[in-house]
C-alpha positions as CSV (number, residue, x, y, z in Angstrom):
1,M,38.3,-74.0,90.2
2,S,41.0,-75.6,92.6
3,N,41.7,-74.4,96.0
4,I,44.4,-71.5,95.8
5,S,46.5,-70.2,98.4
6,I,48.5,-66.8,98.0
7,I,51.5,-65.6,99.9
8,N,52.4,-61.7,99.1
9,L,55.5,-60.7,100.0
10,N,57.6,-57.6,98.9
11,A,56.9,-57.7,94.9
12,V,56.5,-61.2,94.9
13,S,53.5,-63.5,94.6
14,I,53.0,-67.0,95.3
15,Y,49.9,-69.1,94.3
16,L,49.9,-72.9,95.6
17,M,47.4,-75.1,94.5
18,E,46.9,-78.5,95.7
19,I,47.0,-81.4,92.9
20,D,44.0,-83.3,92.3
21,F,44.5,-86.8,90.7
22,S,40.8,-87.0,89.8
23,Q,40.8,-83.5,87.7
24,F,43.7,-84.5,85.0
25,E,41.2,-84.1,81.7
26,S,39.3,-81.1,83.4
27,Y,43.2,-79.5,83.5
28,Q,43.9,-80.3,80.1
29,N,40.5,-78.4,79.2
30,S,42.3,-74.8,79.8
31,F,45.2,-75.8,77.4
32,T,46.4,-73.4,74.7
33,P,47.4,-75.0,71.5
34,A,51.4,-74.9,72.2
35,E,50.6,-76.8,75.8
36,K,48.5,-79.6,74.2
37,S,51.3,-79.8,71.4
38,K,53.8,-80.4,74.7
39,I,52.2,-82.3,76.9
40,E,52.5,-85.2,73.8
41,T,55.6,-84.7,74.0
42,I,55.7,-86.2,78.1
43,K,55.8,-89.5,78.6
44,H,56.0,-90.5,82.4
45,P,52.4,-89.9,83.8
46,E,53.7,-88.0,86.9
47,K,55.2,-85.7,85.0
48,K,52.2,-85.4,82.6
49,L,49.9,-84.6,85.4
50,E,52.4,-82.3,86.9
51,Y,52.6,-80.2,84.0
52,A,48.6,-80.4,83.2
53,A,48.0,-79.1,86.9
54,S,50.8,-76.5,86.5
55,R,49.5,-75.2,83.5
56,Y,45.9,-75.2,85.2
57,L,47.4,-73.1,87.8
58,K,48.7,-70.5,85.4
59,H,45.6,-70.5,83.3
60,Q,43.3,-69.7,86.5
61,I,45.6,-66.5,87.2
62,F,46.6,-65.2,83.6
63,G,44.8,-66.9,81.4
64,S,45.8,-68.2,78.0
65,K,48.9,-66.6,78.1
66,N,51.9,-69.0,77.3
67,I,54.9,-69.3,79.4
68,Q,57.9,-68.4,77.6
69,Y,61.8,-68.2,78.0
70,D,64.1,-65.3,78.0
71,L,67.9,-66.0,76.4
72,S,69.5,-67.1,79.4
73,G,66.2,-69.7,80.0
74,S,64.2,-67.8,82.9
75,P,60.8,-68.3,82.5
76,Y,58.3,-65.5,82.1
77,I,54.7,-64.5,81.2
78,E,54.6,-61.4,78.6
79,E,53.3,-58.2,79.8
80,V,53.5,-60.3,83.6
81,G,56.7,-61.0,85.0
82,F,59.4,-63.7,85.7
83,I,57.6,-66.8,86.9
84,S,58.9,-69.8,88.8
85,L,57.1,-73.2,89.3
86,S,57.8,-75.9,91.5
87,H,56.0,-78.8,92.6
88,C,55.7,-81.6,95.0
89,N,54.2,-85.1,95.5
90,T,50.7,-83.0,96.8
91,H,51.4,-79.4,95.3
92,I,51.9,-77.1,92.7
93,A,53.6,-73.6,93.7
94,L,53.8,-70.5,91.0
95,A,55.9,-67.8,91.5
96,V,55.2,-64.0,89.7
97,C,57.6,-61.1,89.9
98,S,57.3,-57.9,87.5
99,E,60.6,-56.4,89.1
100,H,63.1,-59.4,89.2
101,L,64.0,-62.4,88.7
102,I,62.0,-65.1,91.0
103,G,63.1,-68.6,92.2
104,V,60.8,-70.9,94.1
105,D,60.8,-74.4,95.7
106,I,58.7,-76.5,97.3
107,E,59.4,-79.6,99.5
108,E,58.1,-81.8,101.7
109,I,59.7,-81.5,105.4
110,R,61.1,-85.6,104.8
111,E,63.8,-87.7,107.0
112,K,65.5,-88.2,103.9
113,S,66.8,-85.0,103.7
114,V,68.7,-86.0,107.0
115,K,70.1,-89.2,105.2
116,T,71.2,-86.9,102.2
117,S,72.5,-84.1,103.8
118,R,76.4,-85.1,103.8
119,R,75.7,-84.5,99.6
120,F,75.0,-80.4,99.8
121,I,75.9,-79.2,103.6
122,T,79.0,-77.6,104.0
123,E,81.0,-77.0,107.6
124,N,79.6,-73.2,107.4
125,E,76.4,-74.4,107.0
126,K,76.5,-76.2,110.1
127,L,76.8,-73.4,112.1
128,F,73.5,-72.3,111.1
129,F,71.3,-75.5,110.2
130,D,71.1,-78.8,112.7
131,Q,72.4,-81.8,110.2
132,T,70.3,-84.1,112.1
133,D,67.3,-82.5,112.5
134,Q,64.8,-83.0,109.2
135,T,62.9,-79.6,109.2
136,D,66.3,-77.6,108.9
137,M,67.9,-80.3,106.2
138,S,65.0,-79.9,104.4
139,T,64.9,-76.2,104.3
140,L,68.4,-75.9,103.4
141,W,67.8,-78.3,100.3
142,S,64.9,-76.0,99.2
143,L,66.7,-72.9,99.5
144,K,69.3,-74.5,97.5
145,E,67.1,-75.7,94.8
146,C,65.5,-72.1,94.7
147,L,68.8,-70.6,94.2
148,Y,69.6,-73.2,91.5
149,K,67.0,-71.8,89.6
150,L,68.0,-68.2,89.5
151,S,71.5,-69.2,88.1
152,D,72.0,-69.2,84.0
153,R,74.4,-71.7,84.6
154,N,74.0,-75.5,84.5
155,Q,75.4,-78.7,86.6
156,L,76.2,-76.1,89.4
157,L,77.8,-78.1,92.6
158,F,75.7,-77.7,96.0
159,Q,78.2,-78.0,98.1
160,K,80.5,-75.1,96.1
161,D,78.5,-73.2,93.8
162,I,75.3,-72.8,96.0
163,L,75.9,-71.6,99.9
164,V,73.1,-70.5,102.3
165,Y,74.0,-68.4,105.5
166,K,71.9,-66.1,108.2
167,K,72.4,-62.5,109.2
168,S,70.5,-61.2,111.9
169,D,68.3,-64.4,111.7
170,Q,67.3,-63.5,107.8
171,F,68.5,-66.2,105.3
172,Y,71.1,-65.1,102.5
173,G,72.5,-67.2,99.5
174,T,75.0,-67.2,97.0
175,I,74.9,-68.4,93.6
176,Q,77.4,-68.6,90.7
177,K,76.7,-67.0,87.2
178,T,78.5,-66.6,84.4
179,D,79.5,-63.3,85.3
180,G,80.1,-63.5,88.8
181,I,78.5,-64.6,92.4
182,Y,75.2,-62.9,93.3
183,E,73.8,-62.6,96.5
184,Y,70.2,-62.7,97.1
185,E,68.0,-62.6,100.4
186,L,65.6,-65.6,100.8
187,H,62.5,-66.3,102.3
188,V,60.9,-69.4,103.8
189,E,57.3,-70.1,104.7
190,R,55.5,-73.3,105.8
191,F,52.5,-74.9,104.8
192,R,51.1,-77.9,106.5
193,N,54.5,-80.2,106.1
194,I,55.7,-78.2,102.9
195,L,58.1,-75.6,102.9
196,I,57.8,-73.0,100.5
197,T,61.6,-71.0,99.4
198,F,61.8,-67.9,97.3
199,N,63.8,-65.1,96.9
200,S,62.3,-61.8,98.3
201,G,64.7,-59.5,96.3
202,K,66.9,-58.6,93.7
203,G,70.2,-60.7,93.5
204,K,73.5,-58.5,93.9
205,L,76.8,-59.1,92.4
206,I,79.5,-59.6,95.0
207,H,82.0,-61.0,92.9
208,E,82.8,-60.1,89.5
209,H,84.6,-62.9,87.4
210,S,87.6,-61.8,85.7
211,H,87.5,-62.4,82.1
């Protein structure tokens, strides 16, 4: 079994596993029939490895239960709860919550986030984040990716529909959903050079769309 680190906060548990490129075949040994069929449709080698590692991690924790999706596209495992998956070049993260929708993102801290920051940072977010700092920009990008996973809509604009701010040193974010704007309390953990961001509570509807 691969080395798995665990983060717990409130009702959320996050499992973090390093991807071992030499273990691709052994990852597949734990696949369910549905997962074996799915990986055959994935052509890109890196995507295949990511899929295999994520299902191996799931299997180590929850056995042969398949990942399913509700009507809004949110993943869950029956009799376990909502889940969220994320990966970077070296690690896979699996977040689980039985009480509410969960979004997780993992990002390596990179200089690239500073170079691309003008595409996702707002003027208000510059009050809370240093646009010249790669840790700050990697954090902001990761928080927005986490929020994106909590919406039931696609093609959201990162400078308009997904906003991040601080209140009393606590991160919060708002996200556009079909029925309105929701606010989430957000949390950031650091593991070596990796940022792990996730919502630590249930979303609150703060503005309902008129029909």
